[in-house]
C-alpha distance (Angstrom), angle and dihedral (degrees) to the residues before:
residue distance angle dihedral
S1 . . .
Y2 3.79 . .
H3 3.81 124.2 .
D4 3.83 116.9 -157.9
D5 3.80 109.8 -157.5
T6 3.82 92.3 -177.8
A7 3.81 96.8 58.7
R8 3.81 116.2 117.9
N9 3.77 124.5 -143.8
G10 3.80 115.3 -99.7
V11 3.83 94.7 16.8
S12 3.84 119.0 115.1
Y13 3.80 118.8 -131.7
R14 3.82 136.2 -171.3
Y15 3.80 122.5 -158.8
R16 3.81 135.9 -157.2
L17 3.80 128.3 -174.0
T18 3.79 116.6 -133.7
A19 3.81 126.0 -171.2
L20 3.81 117.7 -128.6
P21 2.94 125.3 -91.9
A22 3.81 87.8 44.2
D23 3.79 114.2 -104.1
P24 3.83 122.1 161.8
A25 3.78 89.2 -142.3
F26 3.79 90.1 66.1
Q27 3.78 98.2 47.6
S28 3.78 118.1 116.5
D29 3.77 125.0 -134.1
V30 3.78 117.6 -82.4
S31 3.78 110.6 -94.3
E32 3.75 125.9 -122.3
P33 3.81 113.7 -88.4
V34 3.79 114.1 -86.4
T35 3.80 126.8 -167.8
P36 3.81 120.6 -157.8
H37 3.80 119.0 -137.4
P38 3.80 129.6 -173.1
S39 3.79 115.1 -97.1
W40 3.78 123.1 -129.3
F41 3.78 90.6 -142.9
D42 3.81 130.4 24.9
T43 3.79 104.1 -140.7
A44 3.81 89.8 -163.1
K45 3.82 87.6 68.6
G46 3.80 94.7 51.6
N47 3.80 91.1 113.7
V48 3.81 91.2 56.1
F49 3.80 89.6 50.2
A50 3.81 90.5 50.7
V51 3.82 93.3 51.5
I52 3.82 94.0 45.9
T53 3.80 92.0 46.7
S54 3.80 90.9 49.6
F55 3.80 90.8 51.0
L56 3.82 92.6 49.0
V57 3.81 91.1 49.8
L58 3.81 91.2 50.2
L59 3.80 90.8 45.1
L60 3.80 93.9 53.2
Y61 3.81 90.9 42.9
Y62 3.80 95.2 53.1
I63 3.81 93.8 41.9
S64 3.80 88.8 52.0
R65 3.81 91.4 50.4
A66 3.81 92.0 46.8
E67 3.80 91.5 51.6
R68 3.81 89.0 52.4
G69 3.79 90.3 57.2
K70 3.80 102.8 -92.3
T71 3.80 112.6 150.5
W72 3.80 129.9 -162.0
S73 3.77 131.4 -163.1
F74 3.79 114.8 -121.7
R75 3.77 129.4 -167.5
T76 3.79 112.8 -84.3
I77 3.80 111.4 -107.5
A78 3.80 110.5 -155.0
G79 3.80 94.8 -155.6
L80 3.80 92.6 56.4
N81 3.79 93.5 47.3
A82 3.80 87.8 50.9
I83 3.83 93.7 58.4
E84 3.80 94.1 78.3
E85 3.80 89.5 41.3
A86 3.82 89.8 53.8
I87 3.81 92.1 48.8
G88 3.81 90.0 48.1
R89 3.80 89.8 51.1
S90 3.79 89.9 52.2
T91 3.80 90.0 51.1
E92 3.81 92.4 51.3
M93 3.81 91.3 49.6
G94 3.80 93.3 45.7
K95 3.79 91.6 -122.3
G96 3.78 134.6 121.8
V97 3.80 137.7 -106.0
L98 3.80 120.8 -117.2
Y99 3.82 115.4 -151.3
V100 3.82 117.2 -169.3
P101 3.85 112.2 -171.2
G102 3.81 96.3 -164.7
V103 3.79 131.4 -100.6
Q104 3.80 102.5 -82.7
D105 3.81 127.2 98.0
I106 3.78 125.4 -102.6
D107 3.82 92.6 -92.7
D108 3.82 90.3 68.5
I109 3.81 114.7 98.5
Q110 3.81 91.4 -136.7
T111 3.80 91.1 56.3
I112 3.81 91.0 48.9
A113 3.81 90.1 52.0
S114 3.80 89.1 48.1
M115 3.81 90.9 54.7
I116 3.81 90.5 56.1
I117 3.80 90.8 51.1
L118 3.81 89.7 46.2
G119 3.80 90.0 57.5
N120 3.80 90.5 58.1
V121 3.80 92.4 44.3
A122 3.81 89.6 51.6
K123 3.82 90.3 53.9
M124 3.81 90.8 52.3
T125 3.82 94.8 47.2
A126 3.80 90.5 46.9
K127 3.80 91.2 50.4
Y128 3.81 92.5 49.1
E129 3.84 93.6 38.9
T130 3.80 90.1 -123.7
P131 3.84 120.8 155.7
L132 3.81 112.7 -109.7
M133 3.81 124.3 -157.8
V134 3.81 121.0 -168.2
P135 3.83 115.4 179.8
T136 3.83 113.3 -169.5
N137 3.79 133.2 -168.4
S138 3.81 99.6 -152.9
P139 3.82 133.9 56.1
A140 3.82 89.5 -135.1
V141 3.80 93.0 50.3
Y142 3.80 89.3 46.2
T143 3.81 92.0 54.0
V144 3.80 93.9 47.9
A145 3.81 94.5 42.5
D146 3.81 91.2 50.1
E147 3.81 91.6 53.3
V148 3.81 91.7 44.6
V149 3.81 92.7 52.4
K150 3.80 92.1 44.9
G151 3.81 89.4 49.7
G152 3.81 91.2 49.9
Y153 3.80 91.9 53.3
S154 3.80 90.7 46.0
D155 3.82 93.1 50.3
V156 3.81 92.2 60.2
G157 3.81 93.6 42.2
R158 3.81 95.9 -107.5
I159 3.80 101.3 112.3
D160 3.83 87.4 130.7
A161 3.83 89.0 66.2
Y162 3.81 93.0 54.6
R163 3.81 115.6 109.0
S164 3.78 123.7 -164.3
D165 3.82 92.1 -137.5
Q166 3.80 94.0 60.2
V167 3.81 90.4 89.1
R168 3.79 112.8 49.6
Y169 3.78 133.7 -173.6
I170 3.80 109.7 -139.5
T171 3.82 112.5 170.0
T172 3.79 141.3 -59.4
E173 3.82 91.7 -121.8
Q174 3.79 107.3 105.6
F175 3.80 102.4 -140.0
A176 3.80 95.4 32.3
Y177 3.80 86.1 57.2
V178 3.81 91.0 48.8
A179 3.81 91.3 49.5
A180 3.81 90.1 52.0
V181 3.82 92.8 48.7
N182 3.80 91.3 47.5
G183 3.80 88.0 51.3
M184 3.81 89.9 53.3
M185 3.81 89.8 51.5
L186 3.80 92.2 51.9
R187 3.81 96.4 42.6
E188 3.81 102.3 37.4
R189 3.82 96.1 33.5
P190 3.84 95.7 -152.7
A191 3.79 114.2 -159.1
A192 3.82 92.4 -138.1
N193 3.80 131.2 37.5
L194 3.80 117.9 -165.9
L195 3.82 111.2 -166.7
L196 3.80 104.3 -175.7
G197 3.79 121.7 155.2
A198 3.80 142.2 45.3
F199 3.80 111.8 -24.8
F200 3.78 132.3 175.1
A201 3.82 132.3 166.1
E202 3.81 91.6 -14.0
S203 3.80 95.1 63.4
L204 3.80 96.7 92.9
L205 3.81 92.5 42.2
L206 3.79 91.1 56.6
A207 3.80 96.6 39.7
E208 3.80 94.7 46.5
T209 3.80 93.0 49.1
G210 3.80 90.8 49.3
H211 3.79 90.3 48.7
E212 3.81 90.7 53.2
T213 3.82 91.1 54.3
G214 3.81 91.1 54.8
A215 3.80 95.5 -119.4
I216 3.79 122.0 150.4
Q217 3.79 105.0 -111.3
I218 3.79 130.1 -154.9
A219 3.80 116.1 -177.1
G220 3.77 134.4 -179.8
T221 3.78 135.6 173.8
A222 3.79 140.5 150.9
N223 3.82 91.3 -137.8
V224 3.79 98.3 102.2
H225 3.81 93.3 -167.7
Q226 3.83 89.3 66.5
L227 3.79 97.7 45.5
P228 3.85 95.9 88.8
F229 3.81 90.8 60.8
F230 3.79 92.1 50.6
V231 3.80 92.3 45.6
V232 3.81 90.8 53.6
A233 3.82 99.0 43.9
C234 3.83 104.3 30.3
D235 3.79 132.9 70.6
Y236 3.81 94.0 -134.9
T237 3.79 130.9 17.4
L238 3.79 129.0 -167.1
I239 3.79 105.1 -144.1
G240 3.80 121.5 -148.8
E241 3.78 112.0 -57.2
E242 3.79 92.5 15.2
Y243 3.79 85.6 74.7
Y244 3.81 92.9 56.2
A245 3.79 91.1 44.1
A246 3.80 89.5 54.8
S247 3.80 93.6 77.8
A248 3.82 91.6 55.7
Y249 3.82 93.0 39.0
L250 3.80 93.2 55.4
S251 3.80 103.1 32.9
K252 3.85 97.7 42.4
D253 3.82 86.1 -150.7
A254 3.82 110.5 168.8
R255 3.80 94.2 -134.4
L256 3.79 92.9 50.1
L257 3.80 93.6 44.6
G258 3.81 90.3 48.1
S259 3.80 92.7 50.4
L260 3.81 90.7 47.3
K261 3.80 91.7 51.4
A262 3.82 91.3 46.0
S263 3.81 93.1 50.9
D264 3.81 91.2 49.2
T265 3.81 90.8 49.5
V266 3.81 92.3 49.8
K267 3.81 90.7 50.7
I268 3.80 90.8 52.4
L269 3.81 91.2 48.9
L270 3.81 92.5 48.0
V271 3.81 92.8 50.1
A272 3.81 90.5 48.2
T273 3.81 90.6 48.4
I274 3.81 92.0 50.4
V275 3.81 91.6 50.7
I276 3.82 92.7 47.5
A277 3.82 91.9 46.1
A278 3.82 90.9 50.0
V279 3.81 91.6 51.2
L280 3.81 92.6 47.1
L281 3.81 91.4 47.0
T282 3.80 89.7 51.9
L283 3.80 88.5 53.4
G284 3.80 90.8 50.7
H285 3.82 99.5 -100.2
S286 3.81 108.8 123.0
Q287 3.82 101.2 167.4
L288 3.81 96.4 101.6
A289 3.81 93.5 44.7
E290 3.81 90.8 48.7
F291 3.80 91.1 50.7
F292 3.80 91.1 60.3
A293 3.81 94.3 44.7
T294 3.82 111.8 110.8
Q295 3.78 128.9 -155.0
């Protein structure tokens, strides 16, 4: 069979086979006209459809079980357990907590995850009557963070302790924002710095300044190229997927716990499938490996 990658939908084509080197005597008859049309479903991607469907089924199943009260035990993450300890330390010292939600806008998945963690941090600071400072670098992030903090204070019945200047909009300029946050660290001397979000070149600047002030620092990001700087300069670091798991770990929300359990289950199944496919391929059976091949 012949596959024409240049064909356009709705345009008729005729084809003729010619032997090489070209010789009219070895040319086939011209084919009947054929017109390509877009397909509703690409059968070559059936394996992708199967994996996505399986994940969605598991996701809905685990969310449903979580909403009915099912609980699962997850691996203890030291950095998350240390958040309440850090806030308690700030309370004992009579100092505040600085929460930096990263430098990306609200449409970034890391910023969204940071907002969920911020909600839980706001509840803790409200409960302990500890000052909370949240500098932001985007008007959209500022608006969301302000509502999240206000909601956290309201949830624990301390809306009277909420102050409108706790969440501040600084600037969208990356290093101007970092300079302002570093200034807050040096002036306010918070006892705990929580750096949770998307960070880039500014990660070491923030972490090193916080280290110099003597604050306990907990950092987390999914940008693996910045993790070494956080590991060196911070007391605790959430590495990779630990950061995304933090929102479910702290909030105990059924939907988040269900999605976390589903993603872990899919990873286990994929690893098992890879091992089985490798063994079968070694024994000369390539059907399973070919099923997962994509074009």
